[in-house]
C-alpha positions as CSV (number, residue, x, y, z in Angstrom):
1,M,0.0,0.0,0.0
2,S,1.4,3.4,-0.9
3,C,1.5,6.4,1.4
4,Q,-1.0,8.3,-0.7
5,T,-3.5,5.4,-0.5
6,A,-3.0,5.0,3.3
7,Q,-3.5,8.7,4.0
8,E,-6.7,8.7,1.9
9,L,-8.0,5.8,4.0
10,I,-6.8,7.1,7.4
11,H,-10.0,9.1,8.0
12,A,-12.2,6.1,7.3
13,Y,-9.9,3.9,9.4
14,V,-10.2,6.3,12.4
15,D,-14.0,6.3,12.0
16,G,-14.1,2.4,11.8
17,E,-15.6,2.5,8.3
18,L,-13.1,0.1,6.6
19,D,-13.6,-3.6,6.2
20,L,-11.3,-6.0,8.1
21,A,-9.0,-6.6,5.1
22,R,-8.5,-2.9,4.4
23,S,-8.0,-2.1,8.1
24,L,-5.3,-4.7,8.3
25,E,-3.6,-3.3,5.2
26,V,-3.6,0.2,6.8
27,E,-2.3,-1.1,10.1
28,Q,0.5,-3.0,8.4
29,H,1.5,0.0,6.4
30,M,1.6,2.3,9.5
31,E,3.9,-0.2,11.2
32,Q,6.4,0.4,8.5
33,C,5.8,4.1,7.7
34,E,6.4,6.7,10.4
35,V,4.9,9.5,8.4
36,C,1.5,7.7,8.1
37,A,1.7,6.6,11.7
38,I,2.1,10.2,12.7
39,A,-0.9,11.2,10.5
40,Y,-3.0,8.6,12.2
41,R,-2.0,9.8,15.7
42,N,-2.7,13.4,14.8
43,Q,-6.2,12.5,13.4
44,T,-7.1,10.6,16.6
45,A,-5.8,13.6,18.7
46,L,-7.8,16.0,16.6
47,R,-10.9,13.9,16.9
48,S,-10.5,14.0,20.7
49,A,-9.9,17.7,20.7
50,L,-13.0,18.4,18.6
51,K,-15.1,16.9,21.4
52,D,-14.1,19.8,23.5
53,S,-17.2,21.5,24.8
54,S,-15.8,24.9,23.8
55,L,-16.4,24.1,20.1
56,Y,-20.1,23.4,20.7
57,H,-22.7,26.2,20.9
58,S,-26.4,25.9,21.9
59,A,-29.1,27.4,19.8
60,P,-30.4,30.8,20.9
61,A,-33.0,30.6,23.7
62,G,-35.8,32.1,21.7
63,L,-35.2,30.1,18.5
64,E,-37.6,27.2,19.4
65,K,-40.3,29.8,20.4
66,R,-40.0,31.7,17.1
67,I,-40.3,28.5,15.1
68,R,-43.3,27.3,17.0
69,S,-45.0,30.7,16.7
70,S,-44.4,30.7,12.9
71,L,-45.8,27.2,12.6
72,R,-48.9,28.2,14.6
73,R,-49.5,31.2,12.4
74,E,-49.1,29.0,9.3
75,A,-51.5,26.4,10.7
76,K,-54.2,29.1,11.5
77,S,-53.8,30.4,8.0
78,E,-54.3,26.9,6.6
79,V,-57.5,26.5,8.5
80,G,-58.9,29.8,7.1
81,R,-58.0,28.9,3.5
82,R,-59.5,25.4,3.7
83,S,-63.0,27.0,3.6
84,F,-62.3,27.9,0.0
85,G,-61.7,24.2,-0.8
86,W,-58.2,24.8,-2.2
87,S,-56.8,21.3,-1.8
88,W,-53.3,22.4,-2.7
89,L,-52.8,24.7,0.2
90,P,-51.7,22.1,2.8
91,V,-48.9,21.1,0.5
92,G,-47.9,24.8,0.2
93,V,-48.0,25.3,4.0
94,A,-45.9,22.2,4.6
95,L,-43.4,23.4,2.0
96,A,-43.3,26.9,3.6
97,C,-42.6,25.3,7.1
98,V,-39.7,23.2,5.6
99,L,-38.3,26.3,3.9
100,L,-38.6,28.3,7.1
101,M,-36.8,25.8,9.2
102,A,-34.1,25.4,6.5
103,L,-33.6,29.2,6.5
104,V,-33.3,29.3,10.3
105,I,-30.7,26.5,10.2
106,W,-28.8,28.0,7.3
107,Q,-28.5,31.3,9.2
108,A,-27.5,29.7,12.5
109,V,-25.0,27.0,11.4
110,P,-22.3,29.1,9.6
111,G,-21.7,31.1,12.8
112,L,-21.4,28.0,14.8
113,R,-19.1,26.0,12.5
114,P,-15.4,26.3,13.4
115,S,-13.3,28.0,10.8
116,R,-10.3,26.4,9.1
117,D,-7.9,28.5,11.2
118,E,-9.7,27.5,14.4
119,L,-9.5,23.8,13.5
120,L,-5.8,24.2,12.6
121,A,-5.1,26.0,15.9
122,Q,-6.8,23.2,17.8
123,E,-4.8,20.6,15.9
124,M,-1.6,22.6,16.7
125,V,-2.4,22.7,20.4
126,S,-3.3,18.9,20.5
127,N,0.0,18.1,18.8
128,H,2.0,20.4,21.2
129,V,0.4,18.8,24.3
130,R,1.1,15.3,23.0
131,S,4.7,16.2,22.4
132,L,5.0,17.4,26.0
133,Q,3.3,14.3,27.4
134,L,5.5,11.9,25.4
135,E,9.1,12.9,26.0
136,S,10.3,10.3,23.6
137,H,8.3,11.9,20.8
138,R,9.4,15.5,21.6
139,T,12.5,15.3,19.4
140,D,13.5,12.9,16.6
141,V,16.9,14.6,16.4
142,I,18.3,16.1,19.6
143,S,20.8,18.9,19.1
144,S,21.3,22.6,19.7
145,D,23.5,22.8,16.5
146,Q,21.4,24.1,13.6
147,H,23.9,22.5,11.2
148,T,22.9,19.1,12.6
149,V,19.2,19.7,12.8
150,K,18.7,21.2,9.4
151,P,20.3,18.4,7.4
152,W,18.4,15.8,9.4
153,F,15.2,16.9,7.5
154,D,16.8,16.3,4.1
155,G,14.9,13.5,2.3
156,K,12.1,13.5,4.8
157,L,10.4,16.7,3.6
158,D,9.8,18.2,0.2
159,F,11.2,21.5,1.4
160,A,14.2,22.8,3.5
161,P,13.0,24.4,6.8
162,P,15.1,27.3,8.0
163,V,16.7,26.4,11.4
164,K,18.4,28.8,13.8
165,D,19.6,28.6,17.3
166,F,18.8,31.4,19.7
167,S,20.7,30.3,22.8
168,G,22.3,33.7,23.0
169,Q,18.9,35.4,23.3
170,G,17.6,32.9,25.9
171,F,15.7,30.6,23.5
172,P,18.0,27.6,22.9
173,L,17.2,25.1,20.2
174,L,16.6,21.6,21.5
175,G,16.1,19.7,18.3
176,G,13.5,18.8,15.7
177,R,11.0,16.2,14.6
178,L,8.8,15.3,11.7
179,E,5.0,15.9,12.1
180,Y,1.9,15.5,10.0
181,L,-0.4,18.5,10.3
182,N,-2.7,20.4,8.0
183,N,-2.9,17.3,5.8
184,R,0.9,17.3,5.0
185,A,4.3,16.5,6.5
186,V,5.7,19.5,8.4
187,A,8.9,20.4,10.3
188,A,8.6,20.9,14.1
189,L,11.5,22.7,15.8
190,I,11.6,22.6,19.6
191,Y,12.9,25.5,21.6
192,Q,13.0,26.2,25.3
193,R,12.6,29.3,27.5
194,Q,13.5,28.5,31.0
195,K,11.0,25.7,31.9
196,H,8.7,26.4,28.9
197,F,8.8,24.5,25.6
198,I,8.0,26.1,22.3
199,N,7.0,24.1,19.2
200,L,7.7,26.0,16.0
201,Y,5.9,24.3,13.0
202,I,7.0,25.1,9.5
203,W,5.7,24.2,6.0
204,P,5.5,25.9,2.6
205,A,2.8,28.6,2.2
206,E,0.3,28.6,-0.7
207,Q,1.3,32.2,-1.4
208,S,4.7,33.9,-1.3
209,N,3.4,37.1,0.2
210,A,4.4,37.7,3.8
211,T,1.7,38.2,6.4
212,S,1.9,39.8,9.8
213,E,1.7,37.6,12.9
214,V,-1.7,36.7,14.3
215,A,-2.1,35.8,18.0
216,T,-4.6,33.4,19.4
217,K,-5.1,31.4,22.6
218,R,-6.5,27.9,23.0
219,Q,-6.8,25.9,26.2
220,G,-4.4,28.1,28.0
221,Y,-1.7,28.0,25.3
222,N,-0.5,31.0,23.3
223,L,-0.3,30.7,19.5
224,L,1.3,32.9,16.9
225,H,1.2,32.3,13.2
226,W,2.6,34.2,10.2
227,T,4.0,33.7,6.8
228,N,7.4,34.8,5.5
229,S,9.7,33.9,2.7
230,G,7.2,31.4,1.3
231,M,6.8,29.5,4.6
232,N,4.0,29.2,7.1
233,Y,5.1,29.5,10.8
234,W,3.1,28.5,13.9
235,A,4.6,28.9,17.3
236,V,2.8,27.2,20.2
237,S,3.7,27.4,23.9
238,D,2.4,28.0,27.4
239,L,5.0,30.8,27.5
240,N,3.5,34.3,28.2
241,G,2.4,36.3,25.2
242,V,5.2,38.9,25.5
243,E,8.0,36.4,25.5
244,L,6.4,34.4,22.7
245,H,6.3,37.6,20.6
246,E,10.0,38.2,21.4
247,F,10.7,34.6,20.1
248,S,8.6,35.3,17.0
249,R,10.6,38.5,16.3
250,L,13.9,36.6,16.6
251,V,12.7,34.0,14.1
252,Q,11.5,36.6,11.6
253,E,14.7,38.7,11.9
254,A,16.7,35.6,11.2
255,Q,14.9,35.1,7.9
């Protein structure tokens, strides 16, 4: 089984939708392919993260009342029109009710559905937390020497991530690892600030234009993301926002 086929089937495998033979093929492939195994672990972590109650929103309190009132008004109108013997009106009323409910749902759902950036941020946080919980997974290559870490990615990625050590500025490089995020293989560089770890995720951007950094917060973790020199950057840490901005500035100046 090729990696492309395995990654196409991972979602169905996670959801238990594959037959026994296909499931065994995917499992055997993941035992031999670390990239696809990482993709599977990230999908299961994301699936767990999406169960977070913060991503769910209840319908407005008055929504049910407004729907019921509209249905009652339509029902009363139907009774009045029946005296004229128009047999097609019940069908029209039923259709109007369906359209009304569809309109209410259409207006409500877009505001409740998590955006692509929100899902990606949640995926980043889940991966960051998992790297802290599994110390053996935190770094695939352990070194503070950028000339050791950068070549390690050769042949494992279809791009060359920029790697810099900021030990002199208080953000030493600890190493790097391979991850599968945003539906592709990415580079993860690990830095430290005192007792706090920083994961810096890097992969090619769809557009070459640089964008200014955007700050968000999820589950108590600070996130910064920006694009520069044709690359996407996401920095995730429980470090305070001021120091994480300082780290971001160092990374961008080094580029």
